[in-house]
C-alpha positions in Angstrom: -15.1 -19.9 -99.9 -11.5 -20.2 -99.0 -10.6 -19.4 -95.4 -7.5 -20.1 -93.2 -8.0 -22.2 -90.1 -8.3 -19.3 -87.7 -10.9 -17.7 -90.3 -13.1 -20.9 -90.6 -13.1 -21.4 -86.7 -14.1 -17.9 -86.0 -16.5 -17.7 -88.6 -18.3 -20.9 -87.5 -18.1 -19.7 -83.8 -19.5 -16.4 -84.7 -22.3 -17.5 -87.1 -20.7 -15.8 -90.1 -20.4 -17.3 -93.6 -17.1 -15.4 -94.3 -14.7 -13.2 -92.1 -11.7 -11.4 -93.1 -8.4 -10.3 -91.3 -9.1 -7.3 -89.2 -12.7 -7.7 -88.7 -14.2 -8.2 -85.1 -16.6 -10.8 -84.1 -18.3 -12.2 -81.2 -17.8 -16.0 -81.0 -19.2 -18.8 -78.9 -16.6 -20.4 -76.8 -16.6 -24.2 -76.9 -14.2 -24.8 -73.9 -12.9 -22.6 -71.2 -9.7 -23.7 -69.2 -8.7 -22.3 -66.0 -5.6 -22.8 -63.5 -5.5 -21.3 -60.3 -6.4 -18.1 -62.0 -10.0 -19.2 -61.4 -9.9 -17.9 -57.9 -9.5 -14.3 -59.6 -12.3 -15.2 -62.1 -14.7 -16.2 -59.3 -14.0 -13.2 -57.3 -14.6 -11.0 -60.5 -18.0 -12.8 -61.1 -18.8 -12.3 -57.6 -18.0 -8.6 -57.7 -20.4 -8.4 -60.8 -23.2 -10.1 -59.1 -22.9 -13.3 -61.4 -24.1 -16.3 -59.3 -24.6 -18.7 -62.3 -22.4 -19.3 -65.2 -23.5 -20.0 -68.8 -22.5 -23.5 -69.1 -20.6 -25.2 -66.4 -20.1 -28.4 -68.7 -17.7 -26.4 -70.9 -15.5 -25.2 -68.1 -12.4 -27.1 -66.9 -10.5 -26.0 -63.8 -6.9 -27.6 -63.4 -4.7 -26.6 -60.5 -1.1 -26.9 -61.6 1.0 -23.7 -60.8 1.4 -23.9 -57.1 1.0 -27.7 -56.3 1.4 -28.7 -53.7 0.7 -25.3 -52.2 4.2 -24.1 -51.4 2.9 -21.1 -49.1 -0.1 -20.0 -47.0 -1.1 -17.5 -49.6 -1.2 -20.5 -52.3 -3.1 -22.5 -49.9 -5.8 -19.9 -49.5 -6.0 -19.5 -53.2 -6.8 -23.3 -53.6 -9.5 -23.0 -50.9 -11.0 -20.2 -53.0 -10.9 -22.2 -56.1 -12.5 -25.2 -54.7 -15.2 -23.0 -53.0 -15.8 -21.4 -56.7 -16.0 -24.9 -58.4 -18.6 -26.2 -56.1 -20.8 -23.0 -55.9 -20.8 -22.8 -59.8 -21.5 -26.4 -60.4 -18.1 -27.1 -62.4 -17.6 -30.9 -62.5 -14.5 -31.0 -64.7 -12.2 -30.2 -61.8 -8.7 -31.4 -61.5 -7.4 -30.5 -58.0 -3.5 -30.6 -58.3 -3.4 -34.4 -58.8 -3.1 -34.8 -62.6 -0.5 -32.4 -63.9 0.1 -29.4 -66.0 -3.1 -28.0 -67.5 -2.1 -28.1 -71.1 -1.0 -31.7 -70.9 -4.2 -32.7 -68.9 -6.5 -31.0 -71.4 -4.9 -33.0 -74.1 -4.8 -36.4 -72.3 -8.1 -36.2 -71.0 -9.9 -35.6 -74.3 -11.0 -32.0 -73.7 -9.4 -30.8 -77.0 -11.0 -31.4 -80.5 -10.0 -30.3 -84.0 -11.9 -27.1 -85.1 -12.8 -26.2 -81.5 -12.4 -22.5 -79.9 -10.8 -22.9 -76.6 -9.6 -20.1 -74.3 -7.5 -20.4 -71.0 -6.0 -18.2 -68.3 -2.6 -19.1 -69.3 -0.8 -17.9 -72.2 0.5 -21.3 -73.4 -3.2 -22.3 -74.1 -2.0 -22.2 -77.8 -0.5 -25.7 -77.2 -3.9 -27.2 -78.3 -3.2 -26.2 -82.0 -1.3 -29.5 -82.1 -4.7 -31.2 -82.6 -6.2 -28.5 -84.9 -8.0 -26.4 -82.2 -8.0 -22.7 -82.0 -6.8 -21.9 -78.7 -5.4 -19.0 -76.9 -4.6 -17.4 -73.5 -6.9 -14.7 -72.0 -6.9 -12.5 -69.0 -9.1 -13.1 -65.9 -11.6 -10.3 -66.4 -12.1 -11.9 -70.0 -12.6 -15.4 -68.6 -15.3 -14.1 -66.2 -16.9 -12.5 -69.1 -16.7 -15.9 -71.0 -18.2 -17.8 -67.9 -20.9 -15.4 -67.6 -21.9 -15.2 -71.2 -20.3 -18.1 -73.1 -19.0 -15.8 -75.6 -15.9 -13.4 -76.3 -14.7 -10.9 -78.8 -11.9 -11.6 -81.2 -10.2 -9.7 -84.0 -9.7 -12.0 -87.1 -6.0 -12.5 -87.3 -3.9 -12.6 -90.2 -2.2 -16.0 -90.9 1.5 -17.0 -91.6 2.2 -20.3 -93.3 5.3 -22.3 -92.5 6.2 -25.1 -95.0 8.6 -27.4 -93.2 10.6 -30.0 -95.5 13.2 -32.5 -94.6 13.2 -34.3 -91.4 15.0 -33.5 -88.0 18.3 -35.7 -87.6 18.3 -37.0 -84.0 18.8 -35.9 -81.4 17.2 -32.6 -82.7 13.6 -32.1 -81.8 10.8 -29.6 -82.5 12.2 -27.2 -79.7 15.2 -26.6 -81.9 12.8 -25.6 -84.7 10.9 -23.0 -82.7 14.0 -21.5 -81.2 15.6 -21.2 -84.6 12.4 -19.3 -85.9 12.5 -17.0 -82.9 16.2 -16.3 -83.5 15.8 -15.7 -87.1 12.5 -13.7 -87.0 12.2 -12.3 -83.6 9.7 -12.7 -80.8 7.4 -9.8 -82.5 7.3 -11.8 -86.0 3.7 -13.2 -85.3 2.0 -10.6 -83.1 -1.7 -11.4 -83.0 -1.4 -13.7 -86.2 -2.1 -17.2 -86.7 0.5 -19.8 -87.6 -0.1 -22.9 -89.7 2.7 -25.5 -90.1 2.5 -27.9 -92.9 4.8 -30.0 -95.1 6.8 -33.2 -94.8 8.4 -32.0 -91.6 5.3 -31.3 -89.9 3.8 -34.6 -90.9 6.9 -36.5 -89.6 6.5 -34.9 -86.1 4.4 -36.7 -83.3 1.6 -35.1 -81.7 4.0 -34.4 -78.6 6.5 -32.6 -80.8 3.5 -30.7 -82.5 2.6 -29.8 -78.9 5.9 -28.3 -78.2 5.7 -26.2 -81.5 2.2 -24.9 -80.7 3.2 -24.2 -77.1 6.1 -21.8 -78.1 3.9 -20.1 -80.8 3.0 -17.5 -78.1 6.6 -16.8 -77.8 6.7 -15.4 -81.2 3.5 -13.4 -80.4 0.9 -15.6 -82.1 -2.7 -15.7 -81.2 -3.3 -19.1 -82.7 -1.1 -22.1 -84.0 -2.4 -25.0 -86.1 -1.2 -28.4 -87.4 -3.5 -30.3 -89.7 -5.6 -33.3 -88.3 -3.6 -36.1 -89.9 -3.4 -39.9 -89.1 -1.2 -39.3 -86.0 -3.6 -36.7 -84.7 -6.5 -38.9 -85.4 -4.8 -41.9 -83.6 -4.3 -39.7 -80.5 -7.8 -38.6 -80.6 -9.2 -42.1 -81.0 -7.2 -43.1 -77.9 -8.0 -40.1 -75.8 -11.7 -39.5 -76.7 -12.9 -42.1 -78.8 -12.3 -40.4 -82.3 -15.4 -39.5 -84.6 -14.0 -35.9 -84.7 -14.0 -33.6 -88.0 -10.5 -33.2 -88.9 -8.9 -29.8 -89.4 -7.5 -29.5 -92.9 -5.8 -26.5 -94.3 -7.4 -24.7 -97.3 -4.4 -24.2 -99.4 -6.3 -21.7 -101.7 -6.8 -19.1 -98.6 -4.8 -16.3 -98.9 -2.2 -15.7 -96.2 0.0 -12.7 -95.2 3.4 -14.5 -95.5 4.8 -17.9 -96.2 8.1 -19.3 -95.0 10.1 -22.4 -96.0 12.2 -24.2 -93.6 14.6 -27.3 -94.3 14.7 -29.3 -91.1 17.3 -31.5 -92.4 19.9 -28.6 -92.3 19.1 -27.7 -88.7 21.5 -27.9 -85.8 20.7 -27.6 -81.9 19.7 -24.1 -80.9 20.0 -22.4 -77.5 18.3 -19.2 -76.4 20.5 -16.9 -74.4 19.5 -14.7 -71.4 17.1 -12.7 -71.3 14.8 -13.1 -74.1 13.5 -16.1 -76.0 14.7 -14.8 -79.5 18.2 -14.4 -78.3 19.2 -17.5 -80.1 22.5 -19.0 -81.3 23.3 -22.3 -82.8 25.1 -24.4 -80.4 28.3 -24.4 -82.5 28.5 -20.8 -82.1 28.2 -20.9 -78.4 31.2 -20.2 -76.3 31.6 -23.0 -73.4 29.2 -21.8 -70.7 29.1 -23.7 -67.3 25.8 -24.4 -65.8 24.6 -25.1 -62.2 21.1 -26.5 -62.9 19.3 -28.3 -65.6 15.7 -28.4 -65.9 13.8 -30.9 -68.1 10.0 -30.8 -68.2 7.2 -28.3 -68.1 4.2 -27.9 -70.5 6.8 -27.5 -73.3 9.0 -30.4 -73.0 7.7 -32.8 -70.0 6.2 -35.4 -72.3 7.1 -39.1 -72.4 9.1 -38.8 -75.5 11.2 -36.0 -74.0 12.0 -38.1 -70.9 12.9 -41.0 -73.0 15.2 -39.0 -75.2 16.9 -37.6 -71.8 17.2 -41.1 -70.4 18.8 -42.5 -73.4 21.5 -39.9 -73.0 21.7 -40.4 -69.3 22.0 -44.2 -69.3 25.4 -45.2 -68.0 26.4 -41.7 -67.2 26.4 -39.5 -64.1 25.2 -35.9 -63.9 28.2 -33.5 -63.3 28.7 -33.0 -59.6 28.3 -29.2 -60.0 24.9 -29.4 -61.7 21.3 -30.0 -60.3 19.2 -31.9 -62.7 15.4 -31.6 -62.1 13.0 -33.4 -64.1 9.3 -32.4 -64.1 7.0 -34.8 -66.0 4.0 -32.9 -67.8 1.3 -35.0 -65.9 1.0 -37.9 -63.5 0.1 -40.3 -66.3 3.5 -39.3 -68.1 5.2 -39.9 -64.7 3.5 -43.3 -64.1 4.3 -44.6 -67.4 7.9 -43.4 -67.3 8.3 -44.8 -63.8 6.8 -48.2 -65.0 9.1 -48.6 -68.0 12.1 -47.7 -66.2 12.7 -44.3 -67.8 12.7 -42.4 -64.4 14.9 -45.0 -62.7 17.6 -44.4 -65.5 17.3 -40.8 -64.9 17.6 -41.3 -61.0 20.4 -43.6 -61.4 22.3 -40.9 -63.3 21.6 -38.3 -60.5 18.5 -36.5 -61.7 15.8 -35.5 -59.1 12.2 -36.2 -60.2 9.7 -33.4 -59.1 5.9 -33.8 -59.2 4.1 -32.6 -62.2 3.5 -28.8 -62.1 4.6 -25.5 -63.2 6.8 -24.5 -60.0 10.3 -23.9 -61.2 9.3 -22.6 -64.7 7.9 -19.3 -63.5 9.8 -19.0 -60.3 7.3 -20.0 -57.9 8.8 -23.0 -55.9 11.2 -25.8 -56.4 14.4 -25.2 -58.2 15.0 -21.5 -58.1 18.1 -20.0 -58.9 20.5 -17.9 -56.6 22.4 -14.8 -57.6 25.1 -15.6 -60.4 23.7 -19.2 -61.3 22.9 -20.5 -64.7 20.2 -22.9 -65.7 20.0 -24.7 -69.0 16.1 -25.4 -69.5 13.6 -27.0 -71.7 11.1 -24.6 -70.4 9.6 -21.7 -72.6 10.8 -18.4 -71.1 14.1 -17.1 -69.9 13.1 -13.6 -68.9 15.3 -11.9 -66.2 14.1 -13.0 -62.9 11.8 -15.4 -64.1 13.3 -18.6 -62.3 14.3 -16.8 -59.1 17.3 -14.3 -58.8 17.3 -11.4 -61.2 21.0 -11.9 -61.2 20.7 -15.5 -62.5 20.6 -16.6 -66.3 18.3 -18.9 -67.9 19.3 -20.5 -71.3 16.6 -22.6 -73.3 17.2 -25.7 -75.1 16.0 -29.0 -76.2 15.7 -31.9 -73.9 18.6 -33.6 -75.5 20.8 -30.5 -75.0 19.7 -30.1 -71.5 20.5 -33.8 -70.7 24.0 -33.5 -72.3 24.7 -30.3 -70.5 23.7 -31.9 -67.2 26.4 -34.6 -67.7 29.1 -32.2 -69.2 28.6 -29.2 -66.5 28.3 -26.8 -69.4 26.1 -26.1 -72.5 27.1 -28.9 -74.8 26.3 -30.2 -78.1 24.2 -33.3 -77.8 25.4 -34.7 -81.2 28.7 -35.3 -79.4 27.4 -37.6 -76.9 
């Protein structure tokens, strides 16, 4: 029976032969990821009298939002997380020394094609880059998952994107997702599943697919999928030994809508304050000065992103009126970028390297903006007040655009440098 990726995974997880969009199922969860929100989950479990969880081996706890702890409150939350992990027998615990949860999940082999994964972070959809059905859930829902091993889902409709052509350097998959958001709005995929296929999707690296999947929630999507091709299989072989059943799209499965996009015709895109879908092609953007540039986060802090920025910054200097902050997505990325000289190039240009974590992205610590300041960022959200002052402005763009703008002192076209 023909089923979309979301339908086939939810059918398997719920023990059903066939499911249809709109149906509700109770599905077995393959993996559950928690960040510092595990503190709230642990408290919810305690309040419900739950002292043992269904399967500690399926739970991964990764502290990444407040590392190192910037306040006494954050340090207290960390203490509660460590206590909960110990009491519940969770062995897959990453205590702030590995990096951002979504990068760590992928790097450490915790994501396999066809799995159903939930996490206490909205960008858990990142794992669709390897063909997993993954999504963010709330703390009370996660407490239910840990207690029972299951969660209810409504079967989503599926939207299919056929990507043709190839991106012309220095464009990247971030430009693709911003273009889709700008053309179709941040509401286009509310509780729907996205499937990306075609020549353009196959040409993308796994890292680029992670960026696409990460941003899917900014369109309202529940899940996002790429097929498990040779590139994904090579990643899986390196990270978890391979031998996984690949996710292959069923082209006969009915979908709610299909979109075609020629990547070769794309130009750099910029998301203007204060919504992700307020997007303009860079050629239509008036000269806009910036005081800060951020490269990194779970969206664009991978090695290929850092290398791209370093290639632009080599032999150049960051504008004296700009603070360039670089946040590798994990310590593995950090070390490799350091060993190969990528970070040295960025530092020589005037960039400041921060530890892997989520701090500036959501306004917790490190690199916050003051009133009237503007930031060009490779992160995933630019809501009012997200990165500090509610009188500041955040512009979203690709790593190349961020790097070029840091040198120019204003939002600039990376194709000109």
